[in-house]
C-alpha positions as CSV (number, residue, x, y, z in Angstrom):
1,M,114.8,100.9,105.9
2,G,111.3,102.1,105.3
3,I,108.5,101.2,103.0
4,N,109.7,103.6,100.4
5,S,113.4,102.7,100.5
6,E,114.9,100.6,97.7
7,S,117.1,97.6,98.4
8,E,119.3,95.2,96.5
9,M,118.2,92.3,98.8
10,A,116.6,89.3,97.1
11,A,114.2,86.8,98.6
12,N,111.9,84.0,97.7
13,L,108.2,84.3,98.6
14,Q,105.8,81.4,98.8
15,I,102.1,81.6,99.8
16,G,99.9,78.6,100.5
17,P,97.6,76.7,102.9
18,T,99.0,74.6,105.7
19,T,97.6,71.3,106.9
20,L,96.3,73.1,110.0
21,G,94.0,75.3,108.0
22,M,96.2,78.4,108.1
23,V,97.6,80.5,105.3
24,R,101.4,80.6,105.3
25,I,103.5,83.4,103.8
26,Y,107.0,82.0,103.7
27,L,109.9,84.3,103.1
28,E,113.4,83.0,102.5
29,G,116.6,85.0,101.7
30,D,120.1,85.6,102.8
31,G,120.0,84.8,106.5
32,V,116.2,84.9,106.6
33,D,113.9,81.9,107.0
34,L,110.5,83.4,108.1
35,P,107.2,81.4,108.1
36,L,104.2,83.6,108.9
37,D,100.9,81.9,109.6
38,F,97.5,83.6,109.4
39,E,93.9,82.7,109.9
40,P,92.0,82.7,106.6
41,D,90.2,85.9,107.5
42,E,93.5,87.6,108.3
43,A,94.9,86.4,105.0
44,E,91.9,87.9,103.1
45,E,92.5,91.3,104.9
46,I,96.2,91.1,103.8
47,A,95.0,90.4,100.2
48,D,92.7,93.4,100.3
49,E,95.6,95.6,101.5
50,L,97.8,94.3,98.7
51,R,95.1,95.1,96.1
52,A,94.7,98.6,97.5
53,A,98.4,99.2,97.5
54,A,98.7,98.0,93.9
55,A,95.9,100.3,92.8
56,A,97.6,103.3,94.6
57,A,100.9,102.4,93.0
58,R,99.3,102.1,89.6
59,K,97.8,105.7,90.0
60,M,101.2,107.0,91.1
61,G,102.9,105.4,88.1
62,K,100.5,107.1,85.7
63,K,101.3,110.6,87.1
64,G,104.9,110.3,86.2
């Protein structure tokens, strides 16, 4: 499965701070229980990448 492949899988996503000063992205679904911890600077880089991807997707949606 690639970034451009559709899927019927469903999952829950939670994002928040941990008591150790990290940012946790927690993914839970069928057979998946995945906590991912990031330093605050790394989390901000991820947020920037999400914003850039959203902007690109918005432009692609307007072309069609």
